[in-house]
C-alpha positions as CSV (number, residue, x, y, z in Angstrom):
1,X,82.0,22.7,60.3
2,X,80.5,20.7,57.5
3,X,81.9,20.5,54.0
4,X,78.6,21.0,52.3
5,X,75.0,21.9,53.3
6,X,72.0,21.3,51.0
7,X,69.1,23.2,52.5
8,X,65.5,23.9,51.8
9,X,65.0,20.9,49.5
10,X,62.5,18.2,49.8
11,X,64.5,15.1,50.8
12,X,63.1,11.9,49.3
13,X,63.8,8.4,50.7
14,X,62.3,5.1,49.7
15,X,59.7,5.6,52.5
16,X,58.8,9.3,52.6
17,X,59.4,12.9,51.6
18,X,60.2,15.7,54.0
19,X,61.7,19.2,54.0
20,X,65.2,19.2,55.5
21,X,68.8,20.0,55.4
22,X,71.5,17.5,54.3
23,X,74.8,17.9,55.9
24,X,77.9,16.4,54.3
25,X,81.4,15.8,55.7
26,X,84.3,13.7,54.3
27,X,82.1,12.4,51.5
28,X,79.5,11.0,53.9
29,X,76.1,12.1,55.1
30,X,76.9,13.6,58.5
31,X,73.5,14.7,59.6
32,X,69.9,15.4,58.4
33,X,68.7,18.5,60.1
34,X,65.8,20.9,60.3
35,X,66.2,23.8,57.9
36,X,66.1,26.2,60.9
37,X,69.2,24.6,62.4
38,X,72.2,27.0,62.6
39,X,75.2,25.3,61.1
40,X,78.6,26.2,59.6
41,X,79.7,24.8,56.2
42,X,82.4,25.4,53.6
43,X,79.6,25.5,51.0
44,X,75.9,25.9,51.1
45,X,73.5,24.9,48.3
46,X,70.0,26.2,48.4
47,X,67.6,23.6,46.9
48,X,64.5,25.6,47.5
49,X,61.6,24.2,45.4
50,X,63.7,21.2,44.4
51,X,63.9,17.6,45.4
52,X,67.0,15.8,46.9
53,X,67.1,12.1,46.1
54,X,69.7,9.4,46.7
55,X,71.8,8.8,43.6
56,X,70.5,6.1,41.2
57,X,72.3,2.8,40.9
58,X,72.4,1.0,37.5
59,X,73.2,-2.6,37.8
60,X,73.3,-3.4,34.1
61,X,75.8,-1.4,32.1
62,X,77.8,-2.4,29.1
63,X,80.7,0.0,29.2
64,X,82.6,-1.0,26.1
65,X,85.8,-2.2,27.7
66,X,88.1,-3.6,24.9
67,X,85.7,-2.4,22.2
68,X,86.3,1.4,22.0
69,X,84.3,1.9,18.8
70,X,81.2,0.8,20.7
71,X,81.5,2.7,24.0
72,X,84.0,3.8,26.6
73,X,83.8,3.6,30.4
74,X,84.5,7.3,30.5
75,X,81.5,8.1,28.2
76,X,79.2,5.6,30.0
77,X,80.0,7.0,33.4
78,X,79.6,10.6,32.3
79,X,76.2,9.7,30.8
80,X,75.3,8.1,34.1
81,X,76.2,11.2,36.0
82,X,74.2,13.4,33.7
83,X,71.3,11.0,34.2
84,X,71.4,11.0,38.0
85,X,73.2,7.7,38.3
86,X,76.0,7.7,40.9
87,X,77.0,4.0,40.8
88,X,77.2,1.7,37.8
89,X,77.8,-2.1,37.8
90,X,79.6,-3.0,34.6
91,X,78.6,-6.3,32.8
92,X,81.1,-9.0,31.8
93,X,80.3,-8.9,28.1
94,X,83.5,-7.1,27.0
95,X,86.7,-7.8,25.0
96,X,87.8,-10.1,26.5
97,X,84.8,-11.2,28.6
98,X,85.3,-10.9,32.3
99,X,85.4,-14.6,33.1
100,X,88.9,-14.7,34.6
101,X,90.6,-12.8,37.4
102,X,93.1,-11.4,34.9
103,X,90.3,-10.0,32.8
104,X,88.5,-8.7,35.9
105,X,91.7,-6.9,37.1
106,X,92.4,-5.4,33.7
107,X,88.9,-4.0,33.4
108,X,89.3,-2.6,37.0
109,X,92.5,-0.8,35.9
110,X,90.7,0.9,33.0
111,X,87.6,1.8,34.9
112,X,89.6,3.2,37.8
113,X,91.4,5.5,35.3
114,X,88.3,6.6,33.4
115,X,85.1,6.4,35.4
116,X,83.6,9.6,36.9
117,X,81.0,7.9,39.1
118,X,81.6,4.9,41.4
119,X,81.6,1.5,39.8
120,X,81.4,-2.2,40.5
121,X,82.2,-5.1,38.2
122,X,80.4,-8.3,37.3
123,X,82.0,-11.6,36.7
124,X,80.8,-14.2,34.1
125,X,79.4,-17.7,34.6
126,X,80.2,-19.5,31.4
127,X,81.3,-23.0,30.3
128,X,84.9,-23.7,31.1
129,X,85.4,-21.1,33.7
130,X,83.7,-22.3,36.9
131,X,87.1,-22.7,38.5
132,X,87.7,-18.9,38.0
133,X,84.6,-17.9,39.9
134,X,86.0,-17.8,43.4
135,X,88.9,-15.6,42.6
136,X,86.6,-13.0,41.0
137,X,84.2,-13.3,43.9
138,X,87.0,-12.5,46.4
139,X,88.1,-9.5,44.2
140,X,84.7,-8.0,44.7
141,X,82.8,-9.4,41.7
142,X,80.1,-11.3,43.6
143,X,77.5,-11.1,40.8
144,X,77.9,-13.4,37.8
145,X,76.1,-13.3,34.4
146,X,75.0,-16.1,32.1
147,X,73.1,-16.3,28.8
148,X,70.5,-18.9,28.3
149,X,70.6,-18.2,24.6
150,X,73.4,-17.4,22.1
151,X,75.0,-14.0,22.1
152,X,77.4,-12.6,19.5
153,X,80.4,-12.3,21.7
154,X,79.6,-14.2,24.9
155,X,79.3,-18.0,25.4
156,X,75.9,-19.4,25.9
157,X,75.6,-21.4,29.2
158,X,73.8,-24.7,29.1
159,X,71.5,-25.7,32.0
160,X,73.9,-28.1,33.5
161,X,76.7,-25.6,33.7
162,X,74.3,-23.0,35.0
163,X,73.1,-25.2,37.9
164,X,76.7,-26.2,38.7
165,X,77.8,-22.6,38.7
166,X,74.9,-21.5,40.8
167,X,75.7,-24.1,43.4
168,X,79.3,-22.9,43.5
169,X,78.3,-19.3,43.7
170,X,75.6,-20.1,46.3
171,X,78.2,-21.6,48.6
172,X,80.2,-18.4,48.3
173,X,77.2,-16.2,49.0
174,X,76.9,-14.6,45.6
175,X,74.3,-13.9,42.8
176,X,73.7,-15.3,39.4
177,X,71.8,-13.4,36.7
178,X,70.6,-14.6,33.4
179,X,69.5,-13.3,30.0
180,X,66.4,-15.5,29.8
181,X,65.3,-16.4,26.3
182,X,64.8,-19.9,24.9
183,X,67.5,-20.3,22.2
184,X,66.0,-23.1,20.2
185,X,62.6,-21.7,20.0
186,X,64.0,-18.4,18.7
187,X,66.5,-20.0,16.3
188,X,63.9,-22.2,14.7
189,X,61.8,-19.1,13.9
190,X,64.8,-17.2,12.7
191,X,65.8,-20.1,10.4
192,X,62.2,-20.3,9.1
193,X,62.0,-16.6,8.3
194,X,65.5,-16.6,6.7
195,X,64.4,-19.5,4.4
196,X,61.6,-17.3,2.9
197,X,63.9,-14.2,2.9
198,X,61.9,-12.3,5.6
199,X,64.5,-9.9,7.1
200,X,62.3,-7.0,8.1
201,X,61.6,-5.7,11.6
202,X,58.4,-7.5,11.8
203,X,60.2,-10.8,11.4
204,X,62.6,-9.9,14.3
205,X,59.6,-9.3,16.6
206,X,57.9,-12.5,15.5
207,X,61.0,-14.5,16.0
208,X,61.2,-13.4,19.7
209,X,57.7,-14.2,20.9
210,X,56.6,-13.7,24.4
211,X,56.5,-17.5,25.0
212,X,60.3,-17.8,24.2
213,X,61.1,-15.4,27.0
214,X,58.5,-16.8,29.5
215,X,59.7,-20.4,29.1
216,X,63.3,-19.4,29.9
217,X,62.2,-17.4,32.9
218,X,60.2,-20.3,34.3
219,X,63.1,-22.8,33.6
220,X,65.5,-20.5,35.4
221,X,63.1,-20.4,38.4
222,X,63.2,-24.2,38.4
223,X,67.0,-24.3,38.2
224,X,67.2,-21.7,41.0
225,X,65.1,-23.9,43.2
226,X,67.8,-26.6,42.9
227,X,70.4,-24.1,44.2
228,X,68.6,-22.4,47.0
229,X,71.7,-20.8,48.5
230,X,72.3,-18.8,45.4
231,X,70.8,-15.4,44.9
232,X,69.0,-15.5,41.5
233,X,68.2,-12.6,39.2
234,X,66.7,-12.1,35.8
235,X,67.9,-9.2,33.7
236,X,65.8,-7.0,31.3
237,X,62.4,-8.7,31.6
238,X,60.3,-7.3,28.9
239,X,57.0,-9.1,29.6
240,X,54.5,-8.7,32.5
241,X,54.0,-12.5,32.5
242,X,57.7,-12.9,33.4
243,X,57.5,-10.5,36.3
244,X,54.5,-12.3,37.6
245,X,56.3,-15.6,37.4
246,X,59.1,-14.2,39.5
247,X,56.7,-12.8,42.0
248,X,55.0,-16.2,42.4
249,X,58.4,-17.8,42.9
250,X,59.2,-15.2,45.6
251,X,56.0,-16.2,47.5
252,X,57.2,-19.8,47.4
253,X,60.5,-18.9,49.0
254,X,62.8,-18.7,46.0
255,X,65.6,-16.1,46.4
256,X,65.0,-14.4,43.1
257,X,64.6,-10.9,41.8
258,X,64.0,-9.3,38.4
259,X,64.6,-6.0,36.6
260,X,62.9,-4.3,33.7
261,X,64.3,-1.5,31.7
262,X,63.3,1.9,30.4
263,X,63.1,0.6,26.8
264,X,60.3,-1.8,27.8
265,X,58.4,1.0,29.6
266,X,59.1,4.0,27.2
267,X,58.9,2.2,23.9
268,X,56.6,-0.3,22.2
269,X,56.6,-2.3,18.9
270,X,55.3,0.8,17.0
271,X,58.5,2.7,18.0
272,X,60.6,-0.1,16.7
273,X,58.9,-0.1,13.3
274,X,59.3,3.7,13.1
275,X,62.9,4.0,14.4
276,X,64.4,0.8,13.0
277,X,67.7,-0.4,14.4
278,X,68.1,2.4,16.9
279,X,65.3,0.8,18.9
280,X,66.4,-2.8,18.4
281,X,67.1,-4.7,21.6
282,X,67.0,-8.3,22.9
283,X,64.4,-9.2,24.2
284,X,62.6,-6.8,21.8
285,X,60.2,-4.1,22.8
286,X,56.6,-5.4,23.2
287,X,53.0,-4.4,22.2
288,X,51.5,-1.3,23.8
289,X,49.1,-3.4,26.0
290,X,52.0,-5.3,27.5
291,X,53.9,-2.1,28.2
292,X,50.9,-0.7,30.1
293,X,50.6,-3.9,32.1
294,X,54.3,-3.8,32.9
295,X,53.9,-0.2,34.1
296,X,51.2,-1.3,36.6
297,X,53.7,-3.9,38.0
298,X,56.3,-1.2,38.4
299,X,54.0,1.1,40.3
300,X,52.4,-1.5,42.5
301,X,55.7,-2.9,43.9
302,X,55.8,-6.1,41.9
303,X,58.9,-5.2,39.9
304,X,62.0,-5.3,42.0
305,X,64.2,-2.8,40.2
306,X,65.0,-0.8,37.0
307,X,68.2,-1.1,35.1
308,X,69.2,0.5,31.8
309,X,70.9,-2.4,30.0
310,X,72.9,0.4,28.3
311,X,74.3,-1.4,25.3
312,X,75.4,1.0,22.5
313,X,76.8,0.2,19.1
314,X,78.3,2.4,16.3
315,X,75.8,4.0,13.9
316,X,76.8,1.6,11.1
317,X,75.7,-1.3,13.2
318,X,72.4,0.3,14.2
319,X,71.2,2.2,11.1
320,X,70.5,-0.4,8.5
321,X,68.1,-0.8,5.5
322,X,64.7,-2.0,6.8
323,X,65.0,-5.1,4.6
324,X,68.2,-6.0,6.3
325,X,67.1,-5.8,9.9
326,X,69.1,-8.9,11.1
327,X,72.3,-6.9,10.5
328,X,71.3,-4.3,13.1
329,X,73.0,-5.0,16.4
330,X,70.8,-5.6,19.4
331,X,71.1,-3.1,22.2
332,X,70.0,0.4,22.9
333,X,71.6,3.3,24.8
334,X,69.9,4.0,28.1
335,X,72.1,5.4,30.9
336,X,71.3,9.0,30.5
337,X,67.6,8.5,29.9
338,X,66.8,5.7,32.4
339,X,65.6,7.9,35.3
340,X,63.9,10.5,33.0
341,X,61.8,7.7,31.6
342,X,60.7,6.7,35.1
343,X,60.1,10.3,36.2
344,X,58.0,11.1,33.1
345,X,56.2,7.9,32.5
346,X,55.8,6.8,36.1
347,X,55.7,9.9,38.4
348,X,54.1,12.4,36.1
349,X,51.9,10.3,33.8
350,X,50.9,7.5,36.1
351,X,51.0,9.0,39.6
352,X,53.8,6.9,40.9
353,X,55.4,8.3,44.1
354,X,59.0,9.6,44.1
355,X,59.7,7.3,46.9
356,X,58.8,4.3,44.7
357,X,61.1,5.7,42.1
358,X,63.9,5.8,44.6
359,X,63.1,2.3,45.8
360,X,63.3,0.7,42.3
361,X,66.2,2.7,40.9
362,X,68.4,3.0,44.0
363,X,67.5,1.3,47.4
364,X,66.4,-2.1,46.1
365,X,69.4,-2.3,43.7
366,X,71.8,-1.4,46.5
367,X,70.3,-4.1,48.8
368,X,70.3,-6.8,46.2
369,X,73.9,-6.3,45.0
370,X,75.5,-5.9,48.5
371,X,76.0,-2.1,48.4
372,X,73.5,-1.1,51.1
373,X,73.7,1.0,53.3
374,X,76.8,2.6,51.9
375,X,74.8,3.2,48.7
376,X,71.2,3.6,47.9
377,X,70.0,5.9,50.7
378,X,70.7,9.1,52.5
379,X,71.1,7.9,56.1
380,X,73.8,9.2,58.4
381,X,77.1,7.4,57.5
382,X,76.1,6.6,54.0
383,X,78.0,7.9,51.0
384,X,76.8,11.3,50.1
385,X,75.6,10.3,46.6
386,X,72.6,12.4,45.7
387,X,70.9,14.4,43.0
388,X,69.0,17.7,43.0
389,X,65.9,17.4,40.9
390,X,63.6,20.0,39.4
391,X,60.6,17.7,39.2
392,X,58.4,19.9,37.0
393,X,60.9,21.2,34.5
394,X,60.3,19.9,30.9
395,X,63.2,19.3,28.5
396,X,63.6,17.8,25.1
397,X,66.0,14.9,24.7
398,X,68.4,15.4,21.9
399,X,70.8,12.8,20.7
400,X,73.6,15.3,20.3
401,X,73.4,16.1,24.0
402,X,73.9,12.5,25.1
403,X,77.4,11.7,26.5
404,X,77.6,8.3,24.8
405,X,80.5,7.7,22.4
406,X,77.9,7.0,19.7
407,X,75.3,9.7,20.1
408,X,72.1,8.0,19.3
409,X,69.0,7.3,21.5
410,X,65.6,5.9,20.8
411,X,64.2,8.8,22.8
412,X,65.6,11.5,20.5
413,X,63.0,14.3,20.3
414,X,61.1,13.0,23.3
415,X,59.9,15.6,25.8
416,X,60.7,14.6,29.4
417,X,59.4,16.1,32.6
418,X,61.8,16.1,35.5
419,X,65.3,17.7,35.1
420,X,68.4,16.5,37.0
421,X,70.2,19.7,37.8
422,X,73.1,18.4,39.8
423,X,74.6,15.0,40.6
424,X,76.9,14.5,43.6
425,X,79.1,11.5,44.3
426,X,80.6,11.2,47.8
427,X,79.7,14.9,48.4
428,X,81.4,16.2,45.3
429,X,79.6,17.8,42.4
430,X,80.2,15.6,39.5
431,X,77.8,16.9,36.9
432,X,75.8,20.1,36.7
433,X,73.3,20.9,33.9
434,X,74.8,18.1,31.7
435,X,78.4,19.4,32.2
436,X,81.1,17.4,33.8
437,X,82.7,18.9,36.9
438,X,85.4,16.3,37.8
439,X,88.3,14.6,36.1
440,X,88.3,11.1,34.7
441,X,89.2,8.7,37.4
442,X,87.1,10.4,40.1
443,X,84.9,7.3,40.4
444,X,86.0,4.7,42.9
445,X,85.7,0.9,42.8
446,X,83.1,-0.5,45.2
447,X,83.3,-4.2,45.9
448,X,80.0,-6.0,46.0
449,X,79.6,-7.3,49.5
450,X,76.7,-9.8,49.7
451,X,78.1,-11.8,52.6
452,X,78.4,-9.0,55.2
C-alpha cells in the first residue's frame, strides 16, 4: 500500500522523459512503475497529459530574516512553492548577517517555524569571522558567501581574507561563493557621474560595465587556484564572457561553478529603462545581444545552474523618480517566476529540452550543494519532491498574485507558457494552483553535506 500514486504523467529526469507511475511512501519515492502495474494507494493522482518533474532547488534566496519590511521566510517559501521550487538555500545577508553560529541558529529557529518548503542555510565569509566558520560548517551551513565589492548591509571581503577563508573552508570540504564585481572600478565611475549630477538609470548601467564584472570573475578564478581544496562558485553571473571564463577554468581543473539568474535571461537594458527601480539589480541587466548569447550558454550546457537571487525591497525603496535612480535598492523578486522564465524563454522559445531545465534548476544544484541524491531527482529512495506541470498552458503574471511580502515583479503583465499546477514536498501537496495547502513550519531543515 503506497501513500500516493501519480499515474499517466510524463516523468522528466535530467537524462530523459518517459511515461510512468510515481509511487510514494513515507515521503520518499518508493517505486517508478509502468502505468499498467496494479497497485494500491491511499491517494491516486491522474497526471494524464501533464509532466512530472523533480522539484526545483534555488540556492540563492534572500528571505528577509531580521528585516520583515523587506521579505519574510514564510512569504519567500510560499512563493517558492508556487513557482515549483521545493528547496531553498537562504543567503547570509540578513539582520544580523549569518556570520556566527548564534546568528545561524537564530535564523534556523525562524525558518523552521515559518518555511513551507525545505530549506538550507548559508554562512558568511567576511573579515573578522574566519574563526566562526567551522561551527557553522558543522551545523550544516557548508556554503559561505563573500562580496568582492561593497554591499549596503554586508561587509566586503578583501582578497587576502577571501583566500585565507577559502583555504580554511577547503580543509573542511565546503564551498565559497562570491558576488564578483570590481569595487574600485565601479566606485570611480559612480563618483564621476555623481560629480556631474548624473543620477539616471543610464548612469547606473554605465557605472557597472561588463569589464568590472569580468575582472572580478577572472580574479576569483585566480584566487580559487590558490585554494584547490575549496569548492568555488560565482553567483548571479550576468555576462556570457564570465560564464566562458568559468568554463575555461573548469577545463583547467579548477573546482568552480557559476549560476545565472532569470533576470539576466528574461530582461535586458531596455526593460530597466522602462520599468525603473523594479528591474534594478546588481550586477545590472545587460544589452539584448548579451542576453541572447547567455541563453545559448544555458542551452548548450555551459551554464552550471540557475538561481533566482530573490532580493525584494519595499515599494518605497524600488519606485523612485527616474532622476534619483541611485536611491532605488538593488535586487529584484524572482522566486515565483524563476522556473516560468526558463520554461517560456528556454523550452518554448529556444527549443531547450525539459531534461536540461531539470538539470540546471534541480539536479546540478543538488549535486553542487551536497543535497544529492536526497534532493534533485526522482530515484527510488529520494525525497518525493516534485511538481506537476501543464507545459502548454499560458498564463499572465500579475504582481498581485505573487506571494512576496512586497508584491512587485519586473515580469508583471508578462505572458508565460508552462503552468505549475501542483508542488509536492516529501510526498505532501504544498501548493495547488497558487494556493497554499500546508501550515507554516511544514518545511524541514536540510543540512548541506558536501563531505559525504
